[in-house]
Backbone of each chain as ProteinMPNN parsed JSONL, in Angstrom:
{"seq_chain_A": "MNFRAAIDVMTKKEILDPQGKAVKLGLNNIGIDAIKDVRIGRHIVVEIEADNETEAQQKIEIACKKLLANLIMEDYHYTISKI", "coords_chain_A": {"N_chain_A": [[-40.423, 138.076, -92.868], [-42.035, 138.466, -96.134], [-44.338, 140.214, -97.509], [-47.214, 141.26, -99.813], [-48.798, 143.938, -100.882], [-52.063, 144.727, -102.186], [-53.332, 147.441, -103.416], [-55.875, 149.507, -104.128], [-56.706, 152.537, -105.231], [-59.44, 154.804, -105.571], [-61.24, 157.157, -106.741], [-63.601, 158.922, -104.825], [-66.882, 157.899, -105.064], [-68.871, 160.299, -104.988], [-67.629, 162.04, -106.372], [-66.954, 163.537, -110.006], [-65.632, 161.781, -112.276], [-63.761, 162.043, -114.914], [-62.331, 160.59, -116.42], [-63.044, 158.069, -116.47], [-65.538, 158.452, -117.188], [-64.694, 159.302, -120.235], [-63.595, 156.542, -120.977], [-65.694, 155.644, -121.188], [-67.295, 156.319, -123.463], [-65.277, 155.724, -125.143], [-65.274, 153.064, -125.328], [-67.865, 152.61, -125.736], [-67.848, 153.47, -128.802], [-66.097, 151.348, -130.055], [-67.894, 149.472, -130.36], [-68.659, 147.74, -128.149], [-71.526, 147.746, -125.951], [-73.998, 148.361, -124.004], [-72.68, 149.664, -121.482], [-72.574, 150.682, -118.208], [-71.231, 152.266, -116.769], [-68.104, 153.408, -115.837], [-65.431, 153.604, -113.917], [-62.075, 154.896, -112.913], [-59.076, 153.881, -111.228], [-56.16, 153.979, -109.327], [-53.906, 151.249, -109.114], [-52.201, 149.714, -106.993], [-49.09, 147.851, -105.965], [-47.08, 146.775, -103.364], [-44.423, 145.304, -102.206], [-43.048, 144.123, -98.999], [-41.417, 144.399, -96.218], [-41.87, 142.359, -92.899], [-42.176, 141.93, -89.869], [-44.334, 140.316, -89.105], [-48.197, 139.447, -90.256], [-49.717, 141.472, -89.001], [-47.716, 143.857, -88.701], [-47.105, 144.109, -90.941], [-49.963, 145.525, -92.453], [-50.434, 147.762, -90.785], [-47.915, 149.33, -91.561], [-48.811, 149.265, -94.311], [-51.221, 151.073, -94.056], [-50.691, 153.122, -93.116], [-48.824, 153.812, -94.926], [-51.224, 154.558, -96.943], [-52.604, 156.396, -95.907], [-50.827, 158.553, -95.603], [-49.62, 158.771, -97.821], [-50.154, 157.509, -100.199], [-52.769, 157.66, -100.715], [-55.395, 160.446, -101.305], [-57.306, 161.202, -98.929], [-59.271, 162.973, -99.251], [-60.598, 163.004, -101.364], [-60.581, 160.245, -102.345], [-60.678, 156.974, -101.595], [-59.733, 154.14, -100.073], [-58.446, 150.659, -100.736], [-56.891, 147.614, -99.566], [-55.629, 144.2, -99.646], [-53.613, 142.074, -97.996], [-51.163, 139.792, -98.805], [-48.812, 136.651, -98.311], [-46.004, 136.291, -98.997]], "CA_chain_A": [[-41.218, 137.462, -93.909], [-42.284, 139.032, -97.071], [-45.669, 140.57, -97.864], [-47.581, 141.689, -100.949], [-50.282, 144.536, -100.654], [-52.242, 145.247, -103.344], [-54.13, 148.616, -102.829], [-56.877, 150.109, -105.321], [-57.18, 153.938, -104.84], [-60.208, 155.279, -106.194], [-62.078, 158.827, -106.524], [-64.762, 158.616, -103.895], [-68.042, 158.208, -105.784], [-69.656, 161.351, -105.465], [-66.841, 163.097, -107.218], [-66.949, 163.154, -111.064], [-64.662, 160.731, -113.161], [-64.035, 162.512, -116.39], [-61.135, 159.718, -117.598], [-64.195, 156.997, -117.076], [-66.363, 158.682, -119.015], [-63.918, 158.876, -121.733], [-63.266, 155.189, -121.577], [-67.291, 154.675, -121.591], [-67.113, 156.72, -124.803], [-64.345, 154.961, -126.148], [-66.054, 151.335, -125.257], [-69.193, 152.67, -127.234], [-67.222, 153.615, -130.077], [-65.204, 150.246, -130.675], [-68.925, 148.708, -130.416], [-68.984, 147.571, -126.985], [-72.649, 148.919, -125.415], [-74.511, 147.728, -122.496], [-71.816, 150.068, -120.434], [-73.115, 151.541, -117.467], [-70.409, 153.141, -115.901], [-66.859, 153.553, -115.795], [-64.601, 154.519, -113.089], [-60.726, 154.465, -113.055], [-58.199, 154.567, -110.075], [-54.633, 153.259, -109.161], [-53.698, 149.648, -108.669], [-50.596, 149.921, -106.195], [-48.804, 146.656, -105.568], [-46.003, 147.183, -102.799], [-43.575, 144.414, -101.539], [-42.981, 145.123, -97.932], [-41.106, 143.177, -95.313], [-42.172, 142.814, -91.982], [-42.204, 140.69, -88.949], [-45.963, 139.497, -88.952], [-49.206, 140.532, -91.25], [-50.336, 142.766, -88.505], [-46.989, 144.885, -88.626], [-46.909, 144.689, -92.571], [-50.889, 145.896, -92.296], [-49.898, 148.959, -90.054], [-47.196, 149.852, -92.452], [-49.525, 149.64, -95.198], [-52.138, 151.712, -93.287], [-49.755, 154.33, -93.019], [-48.668, 154.768, -96.54], [-51.936, 154.81, -97.655], [-53.094, 157.586, -95.272], [-49.569, 159.4, -95.724], [-48.358, 159.241, -99.145], [-50.547, 156.674, -101.51], [-54.561, 158.153, -101.162], [-55.638, 161.834, -100.908], [-58.516, 161.275, -98.403], [-60.21, 164.044, -99.344], [-60.898, 162.884, -102.784], [-60.108, 158.965, -102.693], [-60.505, 156.148, -100.923], [-58.577, 152.806, -100.617], [-59.075, 149.499, -100.108], [-56.202, 146.696, -100.17], [-55.541, 143.02, -99.526], [-51.937, 141.612, -97.896], [-50.87, 138.436, -98.804], [-47.841, 136.543, -97.788], [-45.08, 136.026, -100.392]], "C_chain_A": [[-41.618, 138.523, -94.999], [-43.598, 139.076, -97.455], [-45.94, 141.601, -98.953], [-48.929, 142.436, -100.441], [-50.761, 144.543, -101.587], [-53.46, 145.902, -103.111], [-54.655, 149.32, -104.044], [-56.907, 151.429, -104.491], [-58.19, 154.278, -105.614], [-60.982, 156.504, -105.891], [-63.494, 158.338, -105.537], [-66.111, 158.881, -105.362], [-69.018, 159.591, -105.829], [-69.044, 162.62, -105.956], [-66.876, 162.293, -108.553], [-65.497, 162.876, -111.709], [-64.47, 161.054, -114.27], [-63.084, 161.269, -117.294], [-61.948, 158.628, -117.601], [-64.817, 157.339, -117.814], [-65.899, 158.679, -120.261], [-64.024, 157.569, -121.918], [-64.571, 154.85, -121.91], [-67.302, 155.033, -122.665], [-66.534, 155.983, -125.66], [-65.092, 153.485, -126.079], [-67.215, 151.527, -125.783], [-68.569, 152.696, -128.533], [-66.699, 152.44, -130.849], [-66.862, 149.186, -130.755], [-69.451, 147.652, -129.388], [-70.427, 148.209, -126.358], [-72.707, 148.18, -124.174], [-73.36, 148.345, -121.089], [-72.383, 150.651, -119.515], [-72.4, 152.659, -117.02], [-68.976, 152.484, -115.808], [-65.795, 154.206, -114.84], [-63.137, 153.868, -113.06], [-59.677, 155.04, -111.767], [-57.122, 153.876, -110.194], [-54.903, 151.552, -108.508], [-52.399, 149.992, -108.157], [-49.968, 148.71, -105.846], [-47.046, 147.099, -104.591], [-45.765, 145.779, -102.044], [-43.435, 144.809, -100.125], [-42.078, 144.042, -97.183], [-41.084, 143.69, -93.781], [-42.219, 141.442, -91.142], [-43.219, 139.314, -88.584], [-46.894, 140.269, -90.286], [-49.418, 141.765, -90.591], [-49.127, 143.894, -88.586], [-47.421, 145.194, -90.277], [-48.673, 145.548, -92.844], [-50.466, 147.247, -91.83], [-49.348, 149.611, -90.99], [-48.146, 150.73, -93.679], [-50.557, 150.829, -94.952], [-51.796, 153.067, -93.355], [-49.365, 154.911, -94.16], [-49.728, 155.126, -97.136], [-52.556, 156.152, -97.525], [-52.068, 158.885, -95.496], [-49.366, 159.859, -97.462], [-49.737, 158.521, -100.186], [-52.35, 157.615, -101.818], [-54.59, 159.453, -100.706], [-56.939, 161.454, -100.362], [-59.753, 162.049, -98.259], [-61.183, 163.557, -100.395], [-61.317, 161.4, -102.372], [-60.145, 158.252, -101.44], [-60.244, 155.062, -101.572], [-58.628, 151.903, -100.011], [-57.632, 148.444, -100.322], [-56.092, 145.444, -99.289], [-53.826, 142.871, -99.25], [-52.158, 139.922, -98.088], [-49.136, 138.006, -98.692], [-47.079, 136.165, -98.794], [-44.032, 135.078, -100.228]], "O_chain_A": [[-41.462, 139.668, -94.573], [-44.116, 138.004, -97.767], [-45.224, 142.587, -99.123], [-49.859, 141.908, -99.83], [-49.904, 144.314, -102.44], [-54.477, 145.329, -102.721], [-53.873, 149.692, -104.919], [-57.099, 151.433, -103.276], [-57.858, 154.019, -106.77], [-61.311, 156.76, -104.733], [-64.204, 157.364, -105.788], [-66.162, 159.727, -106.255], [-69.824, 159.775, -106.741], [-69.513, 163.757, -106.012], [-66.855, 161.065, -108.635], [-64.502, 163.598, -111.641], [-65.066, 160.298, -115.036], [-63.136, 161.095, -118.512], [-61.839, 157.954, -118.625], [-64.919, 156.9, -118.959], [-66.473, 158.197, -121.237], [-64.533, 157.219, -122.982], [-64.799, 153.965, -122.735], [-67.327, 154.041, -123.393], [-67.012, 155.594, -126.725], [-65.4, 152.968, -127.153], [-67.708, 150.565, -126.371], [-68.872, 151.816, -129.337], [-66.778, 152.411, -132.077], [-66.744, 148.089, -131.301], [-70.384, 146.878, -129.603], [-70.355, 149.436, -126.297], [-71.84, 147.597, -123.523], [-73.204, 147.746, -120.024], [-73.016, 151.56, -120.051], [-72.85, 153.799, -116.903], [-68.764, 151.274, -115.722], [-65.37, 155.334, -115.089], [-62.942, 152.656, -113.152], [-59.517, 156.211, -111.424], [-57.025, 153.11, -111.153], [-55.73, 150.997, -107.784], [-51.559, 150.534, -108.875], [-50.708, 148.33, -104.939], [-46.083, 147.619, -105.155], [-46.648, 145.201, -101.409], [-43.731, 145.99, -99.945], [-42.063, 142.879, -97.587], [-40.629, 144.75, -93.352], [-42.278, 140.284, -91.556], [-43.107, 138.169, -88.148], [-46.559, 141.203, -91.014], [-49.381, 142.866, -91.14], [-49.594, 145.031, -88.531], [-47.923, 146.23, -90.713], [-48.497, 146.425, -93.691], [-50.072, 147.944, -92.765], [-50.01, 150.53, -91.472], [-48.267, 151.924, -93.953], [-50.632, 151.603, -95.906], [-52.56, 153.994, -93.623], [-49.456, 156.101, -94.463], [-49.566, 156.024, -97.963], [-52.938, 156.889, -98.434], [-52.483, 160.043, -95.549], [-49.074, 160.912, -98.027], [-50.235, 159.331, -100.968], [-52.84, 158.014, -102.875], [-53.879, 159.734, -99.741], [-57.829, 161.333, -101.204], [-60.767, 161.938, -97.571], [-62.402, 163.696, -100.293], [-62.496, 161.306, -102.029], [-59.748, 158.734, -100.379], [-60.319, 154.773, -102.766], [-58.827, 151.96, -98.798], [-57.235, 148.523, -101.485], [-56.472, 145.599, -98.129], [-52.954, 143.35, -99.976], [-53.008, 139.143, -97.659], [-48.273, 138.85, -98.935], [-47.714, 135.558, -99.656], [-43.293, 134.804, -101.173]]}, "seq_chain_B": "MNFRAAIDVMTKKEILDPQGKAVKLGLNNIGIDAIKDVRIGRHIVVEIEADNETEAQQKIEIACKKLLANLIMEDYHYTISKI", "coords_chain_B": {"N_chain_B": [[-79.641, 141.58, -116.131], [-76.873, 143.037, -114.234], [-73.352, 143.576, -113.839], [-70.445, 143.416, -112.298], [-66.817, 144.504, -113.429], [-64.183, 144.478, -111.637], [-60.946, 145.445, -112.578], [-57.47, 145.047, -113.156], [-54.543, 146.959, -114.41], [-51.597, 146.597, -115.265], [-48.041, 147.116, -115.809], [-46.074, 145.113, -117.648], [-43.803, 142.897, -115.634], [-41.149, 142.813, -116.649], [-40.817, 145.197, -117.192], [-39.734, 148.615, -116.862], [-40.887, 150.769, -113.964], [-41.181, 153.465, -113.467], [-42.405, 155.735, -112.019], [-43.387, 153.862, -110.051], [-41.1, 153.499, -108.728], [-40.504, 156.171, -108.076], [-42.522, 156.421, -106.006], [-41.419, 154.635, -104.11], [-39.504, 155.606, -103.107], [-40.501, 157.825, -101.922], [-42.35, 156.856, -100.088], [-40.057, 155.671, -98.258], [-39.026, 158.316, -97.357], [-40.741, 159.321, -95.597], [-40.754, 157.556, -93.607], [-41.411, 154.955, -93.499], [-39.814, 152.257, -93.819], [-37.971, 149.23, -95.441], [-39.58, 148.321, -97.675], [-39.961, 146.396, -100.187], [-40.532, 146.769, -102.989], [-42.203, 148.97, -105.734], [-45.016, 148.77, -107.083], [-47.174, 150.692, -109.931], [-50.232, 150.875, -111.386], [-53.173, 150.754, -113.312], [-56.317, 150.786, -111.361], [-59.572, 149.622, -113.041], [-63.101, 149.839, -113.11], [-65.675, 148.38, -113.973], [-69.117, 149.1, -114.973], [-71.749, 146.409, -116.531], [-74.0, 145.62, -118.262], [-75.651, 142.369, -119.106], [-76.545, 139.478, -120.263], [-75.938, 136.893, -119.015], [-73.268, 136.07, -117.073], [-71.254, 135.263, -118.451], [-71.592, 135.81, -121.141], [-71.134, 138.758, -120.269], [-68.373, 138.336, -119.254], [-67.019, 137.881, -122.077], [-67.702, 140.495, -122.841], [-66.232, 141.935, -121.483], [-63.619, 141.027, -121.621], [-62.778, 141.502, -124.213], [-63.082, 144.044, -124.153], [-60.787, 144.833, -122.421], [-58.791, 143.822, -124.276], [-58.819, 145.534, -126.796], [-59.125, 148.027, -125.666], [-58.271, 148.5, -122.765], [-56.398, 147.781, -121.971], [-52.823, 148.191, -122.889], [-51.439, 145.79, -124.794], [-48.824, 145.064, -125.125], [-46.951, 146.36, -123.548], [-48.166, 145.554, -121.227], [-50.15, 143.795, -118.863], [-53.496, 142.493, -117.813], [-55.787, 141.614, -115.494], [-58.636, 140.308, -114.015], [-61.719, 140.457, -112.004], [-65.311, 139.444, -112.11], [-68.143, 140.409, -110.667], [-71.573, 139.557, -109.734], [-74.104, 142.34, -109.587]], "CA_chain_B": [[-78.894, 141.59, -115.449], [-75.803, 144.077, -113.732], [-72.077, 143.011, -113.472], [-69.196, 144.854, -112.195], [-65.67, 143.772, -113.235], [-62.93, 145.315, -111.397], [-59.772, 145.064, -113.568], [-56.495, 145.625, -113.128], [-53.769, 146.619, -115.946], [-50.019, 146.463, -114.828], [-47.069, 147.109, -116.766], [-45.306, 143.815, -117.122], [-42.347, 142.813, -114.752], [-39.687, 143.221, -117.153], [-40.879, 146.635, -117.907], [-39.363, 149.593, -115.571], [-41.714, 151.29, -113.71], [-40.614, 154.684, -112.776], [-43.711, 156.246, -111.295], [-43.51, 153.111, -108.894], [-39.606, 153.883, -108.093], [-40.741, 157.263, -107.491], [-43.408, 156.366, -104.508], [-40.672, 153.449, -102.985], [-38.649, 156.851, -102.236], [-41.32, 158.825, -100.854], [-42.074, 155.892, -98.335], [-38.696, 156.038, -97.494], [-38.703, 159.437, -96.794], [-41.587, 159.201, -94.751], [-39.868, 157.19, -92.797], [-41.419, 153.72, -93.756], [-38.756, 151.596, -94.402], [-38.717, 147.961, -95.284], [-40.387, 148.342, -98.857], [-39.021, 145.807, -101.292], [-40.774, 147.179, -104.65], [-43.616, 149.415, -105.306], [-45.32, 148.831, -108.722], [-48.192, 151.238, -109.854], [-50.964, 150.393, -112.436], [-54.516, 150.984, -113.483], [-57.52, 149.539, -111.308], [-60.732, 149.936, -113.267], [-64.135, 149.571, -112.276], [-66.847, 148.623, -115.089], [-70.525, 148.393, -114.534], [-71.873, 146.264, -117.448], [-75.58, 144.769, -118.374], [-75.559, 141.579, -120.05], [-77.956, 138.095, -120.207], [-75.196, 136.282, -118.219], [-71.696, 136.208, -116.533], [-70.409, 134.318, -119.579], [-71.456, 136.869, -122.01], [-70.063, 139.82, -119.564], [-66.775, 137.857, -119.143], [-66.678, 138.131, -123.08], [-67.277, 141.624, -123.371], [-64.929, 142.697, -121.17], [-62.225, 140.583, -122.228], [-62.718, 142.448, -125.401], [-62.575, 145.589, -123.823], [-59.171, 144.86, -122.398], [-57.589, 143.552, -125.326], [-59.352, 146.363, -127.813], [-59.324, 149.553, -125.271], [-58.006, 149.043, -121.973], [-54.729, 147.435, -121.953], [-52.144, 147.442, -123.905], [-51.009, 144.348, -124.446], [-47.479, 144.741, -125.689], [-46.587, 146.632, -122.11], [-49.215, 145.805, -120.158], [-50.983, 142.674, -118.518], [-54.552, 142.789, -116.987], [-56.473, 140.622, -114.257], [-59.993, 141.037, -113.672], [-62.887, 139.992, -111.437], [-66.616, 139.979, -112.497], [-69.309, 139.706, -109.631], [-73.126, 140.402, -110.074], [-74.426, 143.378, -108.67]], "C_chain_B": [[-77.485, 142.453, -115.611], [-74.685, 143.595, -113.541], [-71.137, 144.035, -113.404], [-67.9, 143.976, -112.297], [-64.762, 144.932, -112.737], [-61.512, 144.442, -112.358], [-58.737, 145.841, -113.391], [-55.601, 145.727, -114.321], [-52.596, 147.165, -114.822], [-48.988, 146.311, -115.714], [-46.429, 145.522, -116.318], [-43.941, 143.625, -116.373], [-41.238, 143.176, -115.414], [-39.824, 144.442, -117.909], [-40.428, 147.19, -116.677], [-40.484, 150.329, -115.115], [-41.64, 152.863, -112.67], [-41.423, 155.172, -111.511], [-43.785, 155.018, -109.793], [-42.17, 153.469, -108.265], [-40.058, 155.008, -107.482], [-41.123, 157.045, -105.891], [-42.853, 155.412, -103.514], [-39.82, 154.749, -102.124], [-39.268, 157.442, -101.386], [-41.899, 157.968, -99.785], [-41.246, 155.848, -97.747], [-38.992, 157.076, -97.269], [-39.641, 160.2, -95.587], [-41.62, 158.16, -93.404], [-40.562, 155.202, -92.502], [-40.431, 152.639, -94.827], [-39.055, 149.971, -95.001], [-39.393, 147.664, -96.951], [-38.883, 147.932, -99.676], [-39.454, 146.723, -102.776], [-41.978, 147.626, -104.709], [-43.596, 149.198, -107.214], [-46.925, 149.543, -108.776], [-48.869, 150.865, -111.412], [-52.3, 151.01, -112.294], [-55.714, 150.17, -112.613], [-58.715, 150.629, -111.873], [-61.933, 149.169, -113.292], [-65.542, 149.603, -113.45], [-67.934, 148.279, -114.465], [-71.47, 147.956, -116.306], [-72.973, 145.762, -117.291], [-75.081, 143.847, -119.369], [-76.24, 140.27, -119.312], [-77.228, 136.785, -119.129], [-73.674, 136.319, -117.858], [-71.085, 135.845, -117.593], [-70.313, 135.77, -120.86], [-70.848, 138.429, -121.512], [-68.738, 139.75, -119.624], [-66.436, 138.453, -120.7], [-66.585, 139.724, -123.712], [-65.876, 142.322, -122.687], [-63.41, 142.264, -121.385], [-61.795, 141.313, -123.727], [-62.427, 143.96, -125.403], [-61.059, 146.145, -123.319], [-58.449, 144.821, -123.112], [-57.528, 144.832, -126.419], [-58.428, 147.884, -127.046], [-57.987, 149.817, -123.937], [-56.79, 148.978, -121.56], [-53.58, 147.155, -122.913], [-50.965, 146.325, -124.032], [-49.433, 144.388, -124.646], [-46.478, 145.503, -124.328], [-46.922, 146.039, -120.866], [-49.562, 144.004, -119.78], [-51.925, 142.939, -117.633], [-54.986, 141.319, -116.292], [-57.694, 141.01, -113.914], [-60.686, 139.849, -113.175], [-63.988, 140.226, -111.67], [-67.322, 139.421, -111.156], [-70.592, 140.621, -110.117], [-73.266, 141.258, -109.479], [-75.923, 143.557, -108.817]], "O_chain_B": [[-76.963, 142.623, -116.713], [-74.898, 142.738, -112.683], [-70.975, 145.069, -114.053], [-67.728, 142.985, -111.587], [-64.626, 146.032, -113.271], [-61.297, 143.261, -112.63], [-58.809, 147.069, -113.416], [-55.684, 144.879, -115.209], [-52.735, 147.913, -113.854], [-49.02, 145.32, -116.443], [-46.329, 144.971, -115.222], [-43.014, 144.372, -116.684], [-40.36, 143.826, -114.847], [-39.217, 144.748, -118.935], [-40.569, 146.613, -115.599], [-41.234, 150.603, -116.052], [-41.988, 153.106, -111.514], [-41.132, 155.02, -110.324], [-44.194, 155.372, -108.687], [-42.258, 153.772, -107.075], [-40.059, 154.959, -106.252], [-40.451, 157.318, -104.896], [-43.364, 155.214, -102.411], [-39.588, 154.824, -100.918], [-38.861, 157.658, -100.245], [-41.918, 158.381, -98.626], [-41.394, 155.966, -96.531], [-39.784, 156.809, -96.365], [-39.406, 161.209, -94.923], [-42.422, 158.127, -92.47], [-40.231, 154.45, -91.586], [-40.402, 152.401, -96.034], [-40.203, 149.528, -95.02], [-39.645, 146.483, -97.187], [-37.752, 148.392, -99.831], [-38.593, 147.248, -103.483], [-42.887, 147.104, -104.063], [-42.773, 149.35, -108.117], [-47.798, 149.186, -107.984], [-48.18, 150.624, -112.403], [-52.581, 151.702, -111.316], [-56.086, 149.069, -113.018], [-58.906, 151.798, -111.539], [-61.887, 147.952, -113.472], [-66.231, 150.592, -113.698], [-67.979, 147.412, -113.592], [-71.782, 148.836, -117.108], [-73.192, 145.337, -116.156], [-74.325, 144.174, -120.284], [-76.407, 140.113, -118.102], [-77.91, 135.915, -118.588], [-72.949, 136.739, -118.76], [-69.958, 136.342, -117.581], [-69.353, 136.426, -121.262], [-70.208, 139.146, -122.281], [-67.979, 140.671, -119.926], [-65.668, 139.414, -120.744], [-65.847, 140.147, -124.602], [-64.92, 142.94, -123.156], [-62.376, 142.93, -121.334], [-60.662, 141.558, -124.142], [-61.865, 144.74, -126.171], [-60.421, 147.17, -123.559], [-57.421, 145.495, -123.049], [-56.443, 145.172, -126.89], [-57.522, 148.552, -127.545], [-57.132, 150.702, -123.91], [-56.163, 149.833, -120.936], [-53.429, 146.127, -123.572], [-49.9, 146.181, -123.432], [-48.864, 143.428, -124.124], [-45.309, 145.137, -124.209], [-46.29, 145.985, -119.811], [-49.148, 143.117, -120.527], [-51.581, 143.556, -116.624], [-54.548, 140.205, -116.576], [-57.823, 142.154, -113.476], [-60.532, 138.685, -113.546], [-64.174, 141.435, -111.534], [-67.141, 138.303, -110.676], [-70.685, 141.747, -110.605], [-72.521, 141.266, -108.499], [-76.514, 144.4, -108.142]]}, "name": "protein", "num_of_chains": 2, "seq": "MNFRAAIDVMTKKEILDPQGKAVKLGLNNIGIDAIKDVRIGRHIVVEIEADNETEAQQKIEIACKKLLANLIMEDYHYTISKIMNFRAAIDVMTKKEILDPQGKAVKLGLNNIGIDAIKDVRIGRHIVVEIEADNETEAQQKIEIACKKLLANLIMEDYHYTISKI"}
């Protein structure tokens, strides 16, 4: 079976996000005010073959911990769906 | 009222994603096989003040079209929730 994992990797809240700050200024400059905060991270879509959802989840968990996220600075969240 | 928009910006399917290809190879190298495809985009979290959800959505729509996504190469999706 094939599964699709949608993974969001974001810098932790206590770490500054200069890219987000720049985008917030950019939004103000094009006339969109009332922006409180902008944070920018990565959205990773992985298509994976596995026998069942549990196996897919285990593989995605390992992928996040070992490669996709830097756990010192980043948090990750994901959802898995069958395709 | 404050709203949080979670925006995913991804390159269109017909456009090559070399970063995703590199990550796919990386996953194979650390022993995670059965990966069919990897695509990498941006995950942008915007906190915005608006009178209601419709107004927040309009502002986010403009932000995506004018600044956050390059519509020639990228697609965007978002969800808005009250915070």
